[in-house]
C-alpha positions as CSV (number, residue, x, y, z in Angstrom):
1,M,13.9,-65.0,172.4
2,E,11.2,-62.4,172.0
3,L,12.3,-58.8,171.8
4,P,11.3,-56.6,174.7
5,I,8.8,-53.9,173.5
6,L,8.9,-51.1,176.0
7,R,7.0,-47.9,176.2
8,S,7.0,-45.8,179.3
9,E,5.3,-42.4,179.5
10,R,6.7,-39.8,181.9
11,G,4.8,-37.1,183.5
12,D,6.5,-34.5,181.3
13,G,5.3,-36.1,178.1
14,Q,8.7,-37.6,177.2
15,T,9.2,-41.2,176.4
16,A,11.9,-43.3,178.0
17,S,13.3,-46.9,177.6
18,S,14.1,-49.1,180.6
19,S,17.8,-48.2,180.1
20,G,16.9,-44.7,181.2
21,H,17.5,-43.0,177.9
22,V,15.1,-40.2,177.4
23,A,13.8,-39.0,174.0
24,T,13.2,-35.3,173.6
25,G,10.1,-35.6,171.4
26,W,10.3,-35.6,167.7
27,M,8.3,-32.3,167.3
28,R,10.8,-30.4,169.4
29,R,13.8,-31.5,167.5
30,V,15.2,-29.8,164.4
31,R,15.2,-32.2,161.5
32,W,18.8,-31.8,160.5
33,W,18.9,-34.6,158.0
34,T,15.7,-33.2,156.3
35,W,17.0,-29.7,156.0
36,S,20.5,-30.8,154.9
37,R,19.0,-33.0,152.3
38,R,16.7,-30.3,151.0
39,A,19.5,-27.8,150.9
40,T,21.7,-30.2,148.8
41,A,18.9,-31.1,146.3
42,G,17.8,-27.4,146.1
43,S,21.3,-26.2,145.4
44,L,21.8,-28.8,142.7
45,L,18.4,-27.8,141.2
46,L,19.4,-24.1,141.2
47,L,22.7,-25.0,139.6
48,M,21.0,-27.0,136.8
49,V,18.4,-24.2,136.2
50,I,21.1,-21.5,135.9
51,A,23.3,-23.7,133.7
52,N,20.4,-24.5,131.3
53,S,18.9,-21.0,131.2
54,S,19.9,-17.7,129.7
55,I,21.2,-16.6,133.1
56,G,24.1,-19.0,132.8
57,H,25.0,-18.0,129.2
58,S,26.6,-15.0,127.6
59,S,25.2,-13.2,124.5
60,I,27.2,-15.4,122.2
61,G,25.8,-18.6,123.6
62,H,28.7,-19.9,125.8
63,S,28.7,-20.5,129.5
64,S,29.5,-17.4,131.5
65,T,33.0,-17.4,133.2
66,W,31.6,-17.8,136.7
67,L,29.8,-21.0,135.7
68,S,32.4,-22.4,133.4
69,W,33.2,-25.2,135.9
70,F,29.9,-26.9,135.3
71,T,28.2,-27.8,132.0
72,G,25.5,-30.3,131.3
73,S,22.3,-31.6,132.9
74,I,21.1,-33.9,135.7
75,T,21.6,-36.9,133.3
76,A,25.1,-36.1,132.1
77,A,27.4,-33.3,133.1
78,T,31.1,-32.2,133.1
79,W,32.4,-30.7,136.3
80,F,35.5,-28.5,136.4
81,G,35.9,-28.9,132.7
82,C,37.3,-32.4,132.9
83,L,35.3,-34.7,135.3
84,P,32.3,-36.4,133.5
85,I,29.4,-37.5,135.6
86,V,26.7,-39.7,134.0
87,D,23.8,-41.3,135.7
88,P,24.0,-45.1,135.3
89,L,20.7,-45.6,133.5
90,A,21.6,-43.0,130.9
91,A,25.0,-44.8,130.4
92,L,23.3,-48.1,129.9
93,E,20.8,-46.6,127.4
94,V,23.6,-44.9,125.5
95,V,25.5,-48.2,125.3
96,L,22.5,-50.2,124.1
97,A,21.4,-47.4,121.7
98,S,24.8,-47.0,120.1
99,H,25.8,-50.6,120.3
100,S,29.2,-49.4,121.6
101,V,30.8,-48.3,124.8
102,P,31.8,-44.6,124.6
103,A,34.8,-43.9,126.8
104,W,33.2,-40.7,128.1
105,T,30.0,-42.5,129.1
106,L,32.0,-45.4,130.8
107,V,34.2,-43.1,132.8
108,G,31.3,-40.8,133.7
109,S,29.1,-43.6,135.1
110,M,31.9,-45.1,137.2
111,F,31.5,-42.4,139.8
112,T,27.7,-42.7,140.1
113,V,27.8,-46.5,140.2
114,A,30.5,-46.5,142.9
115,L,28.5,-43.9,144.9
116,A,25.4,-46.1,144.7
117,L,27.3,-49.3,145.6
118,G,28.8,-47.6,148.7
119,L,26.1,-45.2,149.9
120,G,22.9,-46.8,148.5
121,R,20.1,-45.0,146.8
122,V,21.2,-41.5,148.1
123,F,20.7,-39.8,144.7
124,C,16.9,-40.1,145.1
125,S,16.8,-38.2,148.4
126,W,19.9,-36.0,148.3
127,A,20.3,-35.0,144.7
128,C,17.1,-35.6,142.6
129,P,15.4,-32.3,142.0
130,L,12.1,-34.0,141.3
131,G,12.4,-35.9,144.5
132,L,12.7,-32.6,146.3
133,V,9.6,-31.2,144.8
134,L,7.6,-34.4,145.5
135,E,8.8,-34.4,149.1
136,L,7.6,-30.8,149.6
137,N,4.3,-31.7,147.9
138,D,3.9,-34.7,150.2
139,G,4.6,-32.4,153.2
140,L,1.7,-30.1,152.2
141,W,-0.7,-33.0,152.5
142,N,0.9,-34.9,155.2
143,K,-1.3,-33.8,158.1
144,A,-4.5,-34.1,156.1
145,W,-3.7,-37.6,155.0
146,R,-2.0,-38.9,158.1
147,R,-4.8,-41.2,159.1
148,R,-4.9,-42.9,155.7
149,K,-1.1,-42.8,155.1
150,R,-0.5,-46.3,156.4
151,Q,-3.1,-47.7,154.1
152,L,-1.7,-45.8,151.1
153,H,1.8,-47.1,151.9
154,R,0.5,-50.7,151.7
155,V,-0.9,-49.9,148.2
156,G,2.4,-48.3,147.2
157,R,4.4,-51.4,148.4
158,S,2.4,-53.6,146.1
159,L,3.3,-51.5,143.1
160,Q,7.0,-51.2,143.9
161,P,8.2,-54.0,141.6
162,L,6.6,-52.1,138.7
163,K,9.7,-49.8,138.4
164,Y,11.9,-52.8,137.6
165,W,9.6,-53.8,134.7
166,I,9.8,-50.2,133.5
167,L,13.6,-50.2,133.8
168,G,13.7,-53.4,131.6
169,A,11.3,-51.9,129.1
170,C,13.4,-48.7,128.8
171,L,16.6,-50.7,128.2
172,I,14.9,-52.8,125.6
173,A,13.3,-49.8,123.9
174,S,16.7,-48.0,123.9
175,S,18.3,-50.9,122.1
176,I,15.5,-51.1,119.5
177,A,14.9,-47.4,118.9
178,E,18.6,-46.6,119.1
179,I,18.0,-43.6,121.4
180,P,18.3,-43.3,125.2
181,V,14.5,-43.5,125.9
182,F,14.2,-42.6,129.6
183,A,16.9,-39.9,129.3
184,A,14.8,-38.3,126.5
185,I,11.5,-38.3,128.5
186,S,12.6,-38.3,132.1
187,P,10.3,-36.1,134.3
188,I,13.5,-35.3,136.3
189,S,15.1,-33.6,133.3
190,L,11.8,-32.2,132.1
191,M,11.3,-30.4,135.4
192,V,14.7,-28.7,135.1
193,Q,14.0,-27.7,131.5
194,A,10.5,-26.4,132.4
195,I,11.9,-24.1,135.1
196,S,14.9,-23.1,133.0
197,R,12.8,-22.2,129.9
198,M,9.7,-21.2,131.8
199,S,7.9,-23.7,129.7
200,L,4.3,-24.3,130.8
201,H,3.6,-27.4,128.7
202,L,6.6,-29.2,130.2
203,L,5.6,-28.1,133.7
204,V,2.2,-29.8,133.2
205,V,3.9,-33.2,133.5
206,I,5.3,-32.3,136.9
207,V,1.9,-30.9,138.1
208,V,0.1,-34.1,137.0
209,I,2.6,-36.2,138.9
210,A,2.2,-34.0,142.0
211,L,-1.6,-34.2,141.8
212,I,-1.5,-38.0,141.5
213,E,0.8,-38.2,144.6
214,I,-1.7,-36.4,146.7
215,F,-3.6,-39.8,146.8
216,F,-0.6,-42.1,146.3
217,P,2.4,-40.5,148.2
218,R,5.7,-40.8,146.4
219,L,4.3,-43.2,143.8
220,F,6.7,-42.0,141.1
221,C,9.8,-42.6,143.3
222,R,8.6,-45.9,144.7
223,A,7.0,-47.5,141.7
224,L,7.5,-45.7,138.4
225,C,11.0,-44.3,138.2
226,P,13.4,-46.7,136.4
227,L,16.4,-44.7,137.6
228,G,15.3,-45.3,141.1
229,G,14.9,-49.0,140.3
230,L,18.4,-49.2,139.1
231,Y,19.7,-47.4,142.1
232,S,17.8,-49.8,144.3
233,L,19.5,-52.7,142.7
234,L,22.9,-51.1,142.9
235,G,22.6,-49.8,146.5
236,R,21.0,-52.8,148.2
237,W,24.3,-53.7,149.8
238,G,25.7,-50.2,150.4
239,V,27.5,-49.9,153.7
240,F,26.0,-46.5,154.5
241,R,22.7,-47.4,156.1
242,V,20.1,-46.7,158.8
243,R,21.4,-48.6,161.8
244,A,19.4,-49.9,164.7
245,S,21.1,-50.3,168.0
246,G,20.1,-51.2,171.5
247,E,18.1,-54.1,172.9
248,D,15.1,-52.1,174.1
249,R,12.9,-51.5,171.0
250,L,9.9,-49.0,171.4
251,R,6.7,-49.7,169.5
252,C,5.9,-46.1,168.6
253,Q,5.8,-46.8,164.8
254,R,6.7,-43.3,163.9
255,C,9.6,-44.6,161.7
256,S,7.3,-46.7,159.6
257,L,4.7,-44.0,159.2
258,D,7.2,-41.3,158.3
259,C,9.2,-43.4,155.8
260,P,8.6,-41.8,152.4
261,M,9.4,-45.1,150.7
262,G,6.9,-47.0,152.6
263,I,9.4,-49.3,154.4
264,D,7.9,-51.0,157.5
265,V,10.9,-50.0,159.6
266,M,9.3,-50.9,162.9
267,H,8.1,-54.5,162.2
268,D,10.6,-55.6,159.6
269,Y,13.7,-54.2,161.2
270,V,13.4,-52.7,164.6
271,L,11.2,-55.3,166.3
272,A,12.9,-58.0,164.2
273,G,16.1,-57.1,166.0
274,K,18.1,-56.4,162.8
275,S,21.1,-54.2,163.0
276,S,20.5,-52.1,159.9
277,I,18.0,-51.6,157.1
278,D,19.0,-53.4,153.9
279,D,15.9,-52.7,151.9
280,G,16.9,-51.5,148.4
281,Q,14.1,-48.9,148.6
282,C,15.9,-47.0,151.4
283,T,17.2,-43.7,150.2
284,R,19.1,-42.9,153.4
285,C,17.0,-39.8,153.8
286,G,17.2,-40.0,157.6
287,A,13.5,-39.4,158.2
288,C,13.1,-42.4,160.4
289,T,16.1,-41.4,162.5
290,E,14.6,-38.0,163.1
291,V,11.3,-39.3,164.6
292,C,12.7,-42.2,166.6
293,L,11.6,-41.6,170.1
294,G,14.2,-44.0,171.6
295,H,17.1,-42.8,169.5
296,I,17.5,-46.4,168.3
297,L,17.9,-45.5,164.6
298,R,20.9,-43.6,163.2
299,L,22.5,-43.1,159.8
300,G,26.0,-44.5,159.7
301,I,28.4,-47.1,158.3
302,S,27.2,-50.7,158.7
303,S,29.1,-53.9,158.3
304,G,26.3,-55.2,156.1
305,N,25.3,-57.8,158.6
306,T,21.6,-57.5,159.3
307,R,21.1,-60.5,161.6
308,S,19.5,-60.0,165.0
309,A,21.1,-57.3,167.1
310,V,19.7,-58.9,170.2
311,S,21.4,-61.9,171.8
312,E,19.4,-65.1,171.6
């Protein structure tokens, strides 16, 4: 059965489905998911910068009392003096480099792995400081490149498997060199260090990435970041997803055009009648839900079943 594709324009400029549900227009709505996401990532970035700069240290080199509950970096940190948090790629690299399984690394990675398995690739949109900077950079050029954005997304999709090869190369290199390779050169960590130390030569790396992404939006996140690749693998079956509900599916295509990861939400999921987006690239950023004219897309808990939501 072919899905009904409905688009009715009202005199007041609003769009409605045949069920009578009226969308309020994406430009007139506050992007709550976007601002919540940016506030979370920005707060984490500020915390990392303070913890790794002289502001967060006393004259004898120890953390100041008010920041004693957090020590570490974006790769590995200790919260409240007892809770280790380690990103899963750094944990894998440490295991391969040391040819052992340090207890601290194992315990610290359990939280991030469990989070990815349940919530998907949320780190990339809700916590990654570099992702925040690249999102803001993309926003600066969004209007200027809107006409070419769909074409650029197609180019980006063809490069997406590259991050899995980079992930494999980092793991192999860590085992051979006996050092955690990506943890040592990660642009995510370099950006925090550059801001914390006011280091121009480290900041150049971030500027170069941002300049490249003017022409290839979110290229690093989609095709080059091995950590993002690992989170994509872990989070593919996460139960927290973008859900699609309702039988009337509008063909406005705002969801596909605004998806920062280049997922063709409209054709591959909405018009295909699927109940949720199970693409490993999805970072649960909520961008597609904010621009959905028919309020079809929402973030929420899914059963994991992505078969057609429309009765045959």
